C-alpha positions in Angstrom: 4.5 2.4 21.3 7.2 1.6 18.9 7.1 -1.8 19.9 3.0 -2.3 19.1 3.1 0.0 16.3 3.9 -2.8 13.6 1.4 -4.9 14.8 -1.3 -2.1 14.7 -0.1 -1.1 11.1 -0.4 -4.8 10.0 -3.9 -5.6 11.3 -6.7 -5.2 8.8 -8.5 -4.3 11.5 -6.7 -0.9 11.9 -9.9 1.4 11.2 -8.1 3.5 8.1 -10.7 2.2 5.0 -8.2 -0.6 3.9 -11.5 -3.2 4.4 -12.8 -1.2 0.7 -9.7 -2.0 -1.4 -8.9 -5.5 -2.4 -5.4 -4.6 -3.7 -6.5 -5.3 -7.6 -8.1 -8.9 -7.0 -11.6 -8.0 -7.8 -10.8 -6.4 -11.4 -8.4 -9.6 -11.6 -11.8 -11.6 -11.1 -13.7 -10.0 -13.3 -11.1 -10.4 -16.0 -11.2 -14.4 -15.2 -8.6 -14.9 -12.5 -9.3 -18.0 -10.7 -8.4 -19.1 -6.9 -5.6 -21.2 -8.4 -4.1 -18.3 -9.9 -4.0 -16.3 -6.5 -0.1 -17.2 -5.7 0.8 -16.2 -9.1 -0.8 -12.6 -8.7 0.5 -12.6 -5.4 4.0 -13.0 -6.6 3.6 -10.4 -9.4 2.4 -7.7 -7.3 5.3 -8.2 -4.8 7.7 -7.9 -8.3 5.7 -5.0 -9.5 3.7 -2.4 -7.5 4.4 -3.4 -3.9 8.0 -2.4 -4.9 7.3 1.1 -5.9 4.5 1.7 -2.6 7.0 -0.1 -0.1 9.7 2.2 -1.4 7.7 5.3 -1.6 6.7 4.2 2.0 10.6 4.4 3.2 11.5 7.4 1.3 8.6 9.2 3.1 9.5 8.2 6.2 13.2 9.4 6.0 11.5 12.6 4.6 9.4 12.9 7.7 12.4 12.6 10.2 14.1 15.3 8.2 13.8 19.1 9.1 12.0 20.7 7.4 9.3 18.1 6.4 9.1 17.8 2.3 7.1 15.2 1.0 6.6 16.7 -2.3 9.4 14.8 -4.3 8.3 11.6 -3.1 4.1 12.6 -3.9 5.3 13.3 -7.1 7.5 10.8 -8.2 4.9 8.0 -6.8 2.0 10.1 -8.5 4.0 9.7 -11.6 4.2 6.1 -11.6 0.8 5.5 -10.6 -0.2 6.4 -14.5 -3.7 5.2 -14.0 -6.4 7.5 -12.4 -8.4 5.0 -10.9 -5.8 3.4 -8.6 -4.6 7.1 -7.8 -8.0 7.9 -6.8 -7.9 4.7 -4.6 -4.2 5.5 -3.1 -5.7 9.0 -2.2 -9.1 7.4 -0.5 -6.9 5.1 1.4 -4.3 8.1 2.2 -7.4 10.1 3.6 -7.7 7.1 6.5 -4.2 7.0 7.2 -3.7 10.7 7.5 -7.0 11.0 9.7 -5.8 8.4 12.1 -2.2 10.2 12.2 -4.1 13.6 12.9 -6.1 11.8 15.9 -2.9 10.6 17.6 -0.2 13.2 16.8 -2.1 16.5 15.3 0.6 18.9 16.1 3.4 16.5 15.0 5.6 18.1 12.0 5.2 15.1 10.3 1.6 15.3 10.3 1.4 19.2 9.7 3.5 18.6 6.8 0.9 16.3 5.1 -1.7 19.0 5.5 0.3 21.6 3.5 1.7 18.6 1.0 -1.4 18.0 -1.0 -5.1 18.4 -0.3 -5.1 14.3 -1.1 -1.5 12.7 -0.3 -1.1 8.8 -1.7 -1.3 6.2 0.9 2.4 5.3 1.4 3.3 8.9 1.8 0.7 9.1 4.7 1.7 5.5 6.1 5.6 7.3 6.2 4.0 10.1 8.0 2.2 7.6 10.4 5.7 5.5 10.8 7.3 8.4 12.3 4.1 9.4 14.6 4.4 6.4 16.3 8.3 5.6 15.5 8.2 2.4 13.5 11.4 1.6 12.4 12.2 1.9 8.6 12.4 -1.9 8.2 9.3 -2.8 10.2 7.2 -0.1 8.4 8.3 -1.7 4.8 7.5 -5.1 6.1 4.3 -3.9 7.4 3.6 -2.6 4.0 4.4 -5.7 2.0 2.5 -8.2 4.2 -0.6 -5.8 4.2 -0.7 -6.3 0.3 -0.9 -9.7 0.9 -3.5 -9.7 3.6 -5.6 -7.3 1.3 -5.7 -9.6 -1.3 -6.1 -13.1 0.4 -8.7 -11.8 2.8 -10.3 -10.7 -0.3 -10.4 -13.7 -1.9 -12.7 -14.9 0.9 -15.2 -12.8 -0.4 -14.6 -13.1 -4.1 -13.4 -16.4 -4.6 -14.7 -18.5 -1.8 -12.7 -21.6 -0.1 -11.1 -22.8 2.6 -9.9 -19.8 4.8 -6.3 -21.7 5.8 -5.3 -21.8 1.8 -4.9 -17.7 3.1 -2.4 -18.7 5.4 -0.7 -21.1 3.4 -0.7 -18.8 0.1 1.8 -15.7 2.2 3.8 -18.5 3.9 4.3 -19.7 0.1 5.4 -16.0 -1.2 7.7 -15.2 1.7 11.2 -15.5 -0.1 9.4 -13.1 -2.9 8.5 -10.9 -0.2 11.5 -10.8 1.9 13.4 -9.7 -1.5 10.5 -7.3 -1.9 11.5 -5.5 1.0 15.3 -5.6 0.5 14.8 -3.9 -3.0 12.1 -1.2 -1.3 15.2 -0.4 1.4 17.8 0.0 -1.3 16.1 2.7 -3.0 17.6 6.0 -1.5 16.2 8.8 -3.4 12.8 9.9 -5.4 14.2 9.7 -8.4 15.3 6.1 -8.0 11.8 5.1 -7.2 11.1 2.2 -9.4 8.1 2.5 -11.8 7.0 -0.9 -12.1 3.7 -0.6 -13.4 1.7 -3.9 -14.6 0.1 -2.9 -17.8 -2.8 -5.5 -17.6 -3.7 -4.6 -13.8 -3.8 -0.8 -14.9 -6.5 -2.2 -17.8 -8.5 -4.4 -15.6 -8.7 -0.9 -13.1 -10.1 1.1 -15.7 -12.5 -1.5 -16.3 -13.1 -1.9 -12.7 -14.0 2.0 -12.4 -16.3 1.8 -15.3 -18.6 -1.1 -13.7 -21.6 -0.1 -11.7 -21.5 -3.1 -9.2 -18.3 -3.7 -7.5 -17.6 -4.6 -3.8 -14.1 -2.7 -3.7 -12.4 0.4 -5.0 -9.9 -1.0 -6.9 
């Protein structure tokens, strides 16, 4: 399973609700972002939000492999670094889908039962750490998956929000690979919840608040 698991986690078709999330693209488009701006958005996300979430996922995986399992420090640190309520809500909604999958695969696994004790709505990176433990995913592979998922989420959402040549999506991801590699390295270097980076881009937070008030939208955030 450990060989297949990274592919499962990186597959946008995994039924955990990720199709409801645009990783901030829809709010950005509403604020005026164009198709030409998407590579810059990818890089900006890699150096801000994604570092925090990838590092939190790695910390959660490490916590899931200890006895006893205690996610509370990671959950609390991540919540403190996600100050905008709509983004916390989106993370919790996505986390619910991942948690459901983990319960289906290994309901009695300590990493899964600890999620239920932790909080009624664990954030997505915490649940990904638990699922990684269930599937036996190596730490670096899991962090790579989180980073790739962010890129793929944005480029896939672009096909709906800013239609164009689908091959551009592949080119955009390939072009930002050096930035993605740095993000992975930085996330893996974080050794404790206290060290979790607080990379909160104010403009993205503002767009999320405006998006939350819109009545017509395709994605949660």
